[in-house]
FIMI-254015 format. One line per 5 residues: number of its first residue (from 1); their letters; for each residue x, y, z of C-alpha. Coordinates in steps of 0.2 Angstrom, whole numbers, always signed. Layout:
BEGIN
NUM = a = X,Y,Z | ... .
END
This chain:
BEGIN
1 = mnlme = +0,+0,+0 | +7,+17,-5 | +7,+33,+5 | -8,+40,-5 | -18,+24,-1 .
6 = kvygs = -13,+24,+17 | -19,+42,+19 | -34,+44,+7 | -39,+26,+3 | -36,+15,-12 .
11 = gwaaw = -51,+23,-21 | -45,+40,-20 | -27,+35,-25 | -34,+26,-40 | -44,+41,-45 .
16 = crkhs = -29,+52,-44 | -19,+40,-55 | -33,+39,-68 | -34,+58,-70 | -16,+62,-66 .
21 = ialqi = -13,+71,-82 | -29,+81,-82 | -25,+86,-64 | -7,+92,-68 | -14,+102,-83 .
26 = gttis = -28,+109,-73 | -15,+114,-59 | -4,+122,-72 | -18,+132,-79 | -25,+137,-62 .
31 = cniay = -8,+144,-57 | -7,+154,-73 | -25,+161,-69 | -19,+166,-52 | -4,+175,-59 .
36 = ladtg = -14,+184,-72 | -27,+190,-59 | -13,+195,-47 | -4,+205,-60 | -20,+214,-65 .
41 = hmrka = -23,+205,-82 | -41,+201,-77 | -48,+199,-94 | -35,+186,-99 | -38,+177,-82 .
46 = vtlsm = -57,+176,-86 | -53,+170,-104 | -41,+157,-97 | -54,+152,-84 | -67,+149,-98 .
51 = illgg = -54,+139,-107 | -51,+128,-92 | -70,+126,-89 | -73,+121,-107 | -58,+109,-107 .
56 = ttlyc = -64,+101,-91 | -81,+98,-98 | -74,+91,-114 | -62,+80,-104 | -76,+73,-93 .
61 = ffsrr = -86,+69,-108 | -73,+60,-118 | -65,+51,-104 | -81,+42,-99 | -79,+24,-95 .
66 = rkina = -90,+9,-97 | -94,-2,-82 | -87,-20,-80 | -100,-33,-74 | -100,-51,-71 .
71 = rdliv = -107,-55,-88 | -92,-48,-97 | -79,-60,-104 | -62,-54,-107 | -50,-65,-117 .
76 = itgcn = -31,-63,-114 | -17,-72,-123 | +0,-75,-116 | -5,-76,-97 | +9,-88,-91 .
81 = sglgy = +19,-73,-84 | +22,-54,-84 | +9,-43,-92 | -3,-56,-97 | -4,-64,-80 .
86 = slamh = -5,-47,-72 | -20,-41,-84 | -29,-57,-81 | -28,-55,-62 | -33,-36,-64 .
91 = crakg = -48,-39,-74 | -54,-53,-63 | -52,-42,-48 | -63,-29,-57 | -77,-42,-58 .
96 = amvla = -75,-48,-76 | -75,-66,-81 | -58,-69,-88 | -52,-83,-101 | -33,-84,-99 .
101 = gvrei = -24,-92,-114 | -7,-100,-109 | +5,-109,-120 | +10,-122,-107 | +0,-131,-94 .
106 = ptaan = +8,-134,-82 | +27,-136,-78 | +37,-133,-63 | +41,-116,-70 | +24,-109,-71 .
111 = snaie = +12,-121,-61 | +12,-107,-47 | +5,-94,-60 | -8,-106,-66 | -14,-111,-49 .
116 = alknk = -14,-93,-44 | -25,-88,-59 | -37,-103,-55 | -38,-98,-37 | -45,-81,-42 .
121 = gvivh = -58,-88,-53 | -49,-86,-70 | -53,-99,-83 | -36,-105,-90 | -35,-114,-107 .
126 = qvdia = -20,-119,-117 | -17,-111,-133 | -2,-110,-145 | -5,-95,-156 | +7,-101,-169 .
131 = deqsv = -3,-117,-171 | -19,-117,-182 | -28,-131,-173 | -24,-124,-156 | -31,-108,-160 .
136 = rdfrh = -47,-116,-167 | -49,-126,-151 | -47,-109,-142 | -61,-101,-152 | -72,-116,-147 .
141 = kvkel = -68,-113,-129 | -73,-95,-131 | -89,-99,-139 | -93,-112,-126 | -91,-100,-112 .
146 = leerq = -102,-87,-120 | -116,-99,-123 | -115,-109,-107 | -114,-94,-95 | -123,-81,-105 .
151 = lvlra = -108,-70,-107 | -104,-55,-118 | -86,-54,-125 | -81,-37,-120 | -63,-38,-126 .
156 = lvnna = -49,-48,-134 | -32,-44,-128 | -18,-50,-140 | -4,-50,-128 | +6,-66,-132 .
161 = gvmvf = +23,-63,-139 | +41,-68,-139 | +57,-59,-140 | +75,-65,-145 | +90,-54,-141 .
166 = gefew = +105,-55,-153 | +111,-45,-168 | +103,-48,-184 | +117,-57,-192 | +117,-69,-178 .
171 = qtqkl = +99,-74,-178 | +95,-89,-188 | +81,-90,-200 | +72,-101,-188 | +73,-88,-174 .
176 = aeyqv = +67,-75,-186 | +52,-85,-192 | +48,-90,-174 | +46,-71,-169 | +36,-67,-185 .
181 = nvnll = +25,-82,-183 | +21,-78,-165 | +21,-59,-163 | +13,-55,-180 | +5,-70,-188 .
186 = gtmrv = -1,-78,-172 | -10,-62,-167 | -18,-61,-184 | -22,-80,-182 | -31,-77,-166 .
191 = trelm = -40,-62,-171 | -46,-70,-187 | -53,-85,-179 | -63,-74,-166 | -69,-61,-178 .
196 = pilre = -87,-68,-180 | -89,-68,-161 | -81,-50,-160 | -93,-44,-173 | -108,-52,-165 .
201 = nhsri = -103,-44,-148 | -97,-27,-154 | -81,-31,-144 | -65,-22,-142 | -48,-28,-149 .
206 = iviss = -33,-23,-138 | -16,-26,-146 | -1,-26,-135 | +12,-16,-144 | +29,-9,-140 .
211 = hcane = +40,+6,-141 | +50,-4,-153 | +37,-2,-166 | +42,+16,-168 | +60,+16,-161 .
216 = slpgi = +68,-1,-162 | +83,-5,-151 | +99,-13,-157 | +99,-32,-153 | +80,-34,-156 .
221 = siyga = +79,-28,-174 | +68,-43,-179 | +57,-41,-164 | +55,-23,-167 | +51,-27,-185 .
226 = tkaal = +37,-38,-180 | +30,-25,-168 | +31,-12,-182 | +21,-23,-193 | +9,-27,-180 .
231 = lawtt = +6,-8,-177 | +3,-6,-196 | -9,-20,-196 | -18,-13,-181 | -20,+4,-189 .
236 = slrve = -28,-3,-205 | -39,-16,-195 | -45,-1,-184 | -53,+7,-200 | -59,-9,-207 .
241 = vrkyg = -69,-16,-193 | -75,+1,-185 | -91,+0,-196 | -95,-17,-188 | -95,-10,-171 .
246 = ievvs = -78,-16,-166 | -65,-4,-159 | -46,-8,-161 | -33,+0,-150 | -14,-2,-147 .
251 = fipgg = -8,-3,-129 | +11,+1,-126 | +14,-4,-108 | +33,+0,-106 | +47,-11,-101 .
256 = fvees = +46,-24,-87 | +58,-38,-92 | +64,-41,-74 | +46,-45,-69 | +42,-58,-83 .
261 = nimkr = +49,-74,-91 | +50,-67,-108 | +69,-70,-108 | +70,-87,-100 | +74,-96,-116 .
266 = qrlhf = +87,-83,-121 | +102,-95,-117 | +94,-108,-129 | +93,-95,-142 | +111,-90,-140 .
271 = demrq = +116,-109,-141 | +107,-110,-158 | +115,-94,-164 | +132,-101,-160 | +129,-118,-168 .
276 = hmsee = +124,-110,-184 | +136,-96,-185 | +149,-97,-199 | +168,-99,-195 | +171,-82,-202 .
281 = akefy = +157,-74,-191 | +164,-83,-176 | +181,-76,-179 | +175,-59,-183 | +163,-57,-168 .
286 = ghyft = +174,-67,-156 | +175,-60,-138 | +161,-47,-142 | +149,-61,-145 | +155,-70,-129 .
291 = qyvey = +152,-54,-118 | +136,-51,-126 | +130,-68,-121 | +136,-67,-104 | +127,-50,-101 .
296 = ftmpy = +110,-56,-108 | +110,-73,-99 | +113,-65,-82 | +102,-74,-69 | +91,-59,-65 .
301 = ltesr = +86,-58,-84 | +84,-77,-89 | +79,-86,-73 | +62,-93,-71 | +52,-83,-58 .
306 = dsvkl = +36,-86,-49 | +23,-74,-58 | +18,-59,-48 | +8,-44,-53 | +17,-30,-61 .
311 = snlti = +21,-17,-48 | +18,-1,-60 | +1,+4,-56 | +1,+16,-70 | +0,+1,-82 .
316 = yetfd = -16,-4,-75 | -24,+13,-76 | -18,+15,-94 | -25,-2,-98 | -42,+2,-90 .
321 = nalln = -43,+17,-102 | -39,+6,-117 | -52,-7,-111 | -66,+4,-104 | -66,+22,-112 .
326 = vypsa = -82,+26,-122 | -72,+35,-135 | -55,+26,-136 | -39,+33,-143 | -30,+24,-156 .
331 = iysed = -14,+21,-145 | -12,+21,-126 | +5,+23,-119 | +11,+30,-102 | +25,+39,-111 .
336 = anmka = +12,+46,-124 | +2,+54,-110 | +18,+62,-103 | +22,+69,-120 | +5,+75,-122 .
341 = fasvc = +6,+84,-105 | +23,+91,-109 | +16,+97,-125 | +1,+105,-117 | +12,+114,-104 .
346 = iilai = +24,+120,-117 | +10,+127,-128 | +2,+135,-113 | +18,+143,-107 | +21,+150,-124 .
351 = cvaas = +3,+157,-125 | +4,+165,-108 | +21,+172,-111 | +15,+179,-128 | +0,+186,-119 .
356 = lqdtp = +10,+194,-106 | +24,+201,-117 | +26,+220,-114 | +21,+232,-128 | +36,+240,-134 .
361 = harcd = +37,+258,-127 | +50,+272,-123 | +55,+280,-107 | +50,+297,-102 | +62,+310,-96 .
366 = ngppp = +51,+315,-81 | +46,+299,-73 | +50,+280,-70 | +44,+267,-83 | +30,+254,-79 .
371 = nsliv = +35,+237,-72 | +25,+230,-86 | +14,+237,-100 | +1,+228,-111 | -8,+238,-124 .
376 = dgcns = -22,+226,-130 | -19,+220,-148 | -2,+228,-149 | +14,+217,-148 | +24,+228,-160 .
381 = tpcgf = +25,+246,-165 | +17,+256,-172 | +2,+251,-162 | -15,+251,-172 | -26,+265,-165 .
386 = yrgtn = -43,+261,-174 | -55,+275,-177 | -72,+273,-168 | -65,+261,-155 | -57,+262,-138 .
391 = ltahw = -39,+260,-134 | -37,+249,-119 | -21,+246,-109 | -15,+242,-92 | +2,+244,-83 .
396 = nfnan = +9,+239,-67 | +20,+252,-57 | +26,+255,-39 | +23,+272,-31 | +40,+281,-29 .
401 = adtek = +32,+293,-16 | +18,+294,-4 | +3,+299,-15 | -14,+306,-10 | -21,+306,-28 .
406 = ltvsv = -16,+302,-46 | -21,+312,-61 | -19,+305,-79 | -9,+316,-91 | -9,+312,-110 .
411 = kvtil = +1,+321,-123 | +1,+317,-142 | +15,+321,-153 | +11,+323,-172 | +23,+329,-185 .
416 = gvtmp = +35,+335,-171 | +21,+345,-163 | +16,+340,-145 | -1,+344,-138 | -11,+339,-123 .
421 = ypyph = -25,+327,-125 | -41,+329,-115 | -42,+312,-107 | -60,+310,-102 | -56,+301,-85 .
426 = pnace = -42,+311,-77 | -44,+303,-59 | -32,+289,-60 | -37,+283,-43 | -54,+277,-50 .
431 = sltns = -46,+265,-62 | -33,+257,-51 | -33,+238,-47 | -23,+228,-34 | -22,+244,-24 .
436 = kcpls = -31,+261,-20 | -27,+279,-16 | -19,+285,-6 | -3,+275,-10 | +12,+274,+1 .
441 = kgdha = +30,+273,-7 | +33,+256,-14 | +15,+251,-16 | +11,+240,-31 | -4,+245,-42 .
446 = tynll = -11,+242,-59 | -19,+256,-69 | -32,+252,-83 | -34,+264,-97 | -49,+266,-108 .
451 = mpisk = -45,+280,-121 | -58,+283,-135 | -51,+285,-153 | -63,+297,-162 | -70,+293,-180 .
456 = nypsf = -64,+310,-185 | -46,+308,-181 | -34,+309,-196 | -23,+295,-202 | -7,+300,-194 .
461 = rmtie = +8,+292,-186 | +9,+298,-168 | +18,+296,-152 | +7,+296,-136 | +15,+300,-119 .
466 = fslnd = +5,+293,-104 | +9,+299,-86 | +1,+297,-69 | +5,+312,-59 | +3,+315,-40 .
471 = ennns = -4,+330,-31 | +13,+339,-33 | +13,+335,-52 | +27,+323,-50 | +26,+308,-62 .
476 = qvcfk = +24,+291,-53 | +25,+282,-69 | +27,+288,-87 | +30,+280,-105 | +28,+283,-123 .
481 = vegqv = +20,+272,-137 | +21,+274,-155 | +5,+272,-165 | -5,+274,-181 | -22,+280,-182 .
486 = tdp = -31,+269,-195 | -48,+261,-199 | -53,+245,-190 .
END
């Protein structure tokens, strides 16, 4: 039991894991809203709040899950150990009926896993997905369960797979065909046999994929090729069968070699490679091959181990999304979620940074510049001053002296001639936020400007000087902005 479960209970911890990405994004946006509000950017804070509300509504709608009940049958292949074993136990614990396909029943290496599955009420049936007759027998077992127990096939989880480590030149044709026949053709074989049942029940097909489908690693080039082919097949199959009410998704669970028996035959595979390696290859690879074998046959990788459920709880939460989401994604992956979160945060940071970018301005001779300045709709000069509209702006400043009142002073310079502008709201104290008059030295305040641009103004390039003056006519903040009067 982890700390969250100890403090809040397993239900709360599971809910947090399920919505962890949304919670992180929501927290990030909320912090930005708080910052915008604190710095006087109220309209941007309100806009971002509406975006957060709308995004939350869409998230809740599209992340809805179906419920699992006792009449749901979930068929999983490759349940001798590792992921398949863990998913079978997980689905059974959630209340579904589970048919676990296993390649071997039983041996000393996996009898504990088989017994553990049966003790939890999981139905175990032998299936070799590389053998046509074995797959047909498996289909009969599925059909028998559905009819006898009045079940509904909720999902087929194509999990069974094999992996052989070794550089491409070392791997024999037999080892290559072995991986292709199980990982690719075996998955197709099971799916094809069960397709009539899948159509009838409007079931979901979950294909266990791998990061190697997109970025294969050295030493497992053939395995990576099978996973890439499987991903391509899944992509096409998804479109083909959607019109029949079948959803197809890929699930990338990440790495857990040390918690499975996927490498327990690796020593035998290396023996086969050595036996069929040419004399030239033996001489060329020599000590490198020996060291390679020693590393990948270390006991912690190849020893048979009693099956235990995978410890990474995120795997189960991601799998539940793949299994139960009303509107499933094409691919489910823990890393994909983190990349999506990172992308959202980066985009959000860029948008907020752009929205908070100061409008270019010049200093005055008679007063300090603002801490920050935003003229709405102006990120570069000259700013557009549109006839018949209001020029809106806000700037943050710190009072440089004790001040009882503030007056707005606006001067316009056109063609080198400077003249005062009769600003209609001279009392600046009425337009302050985050503070109010009187101000003490060092007080932080935000001033909000609303300046009408008359329809009769000529189309001139101009410089506007804004200043907030105290009762002694000393400027507390002052700056100049270049602008162009124009039509909207």
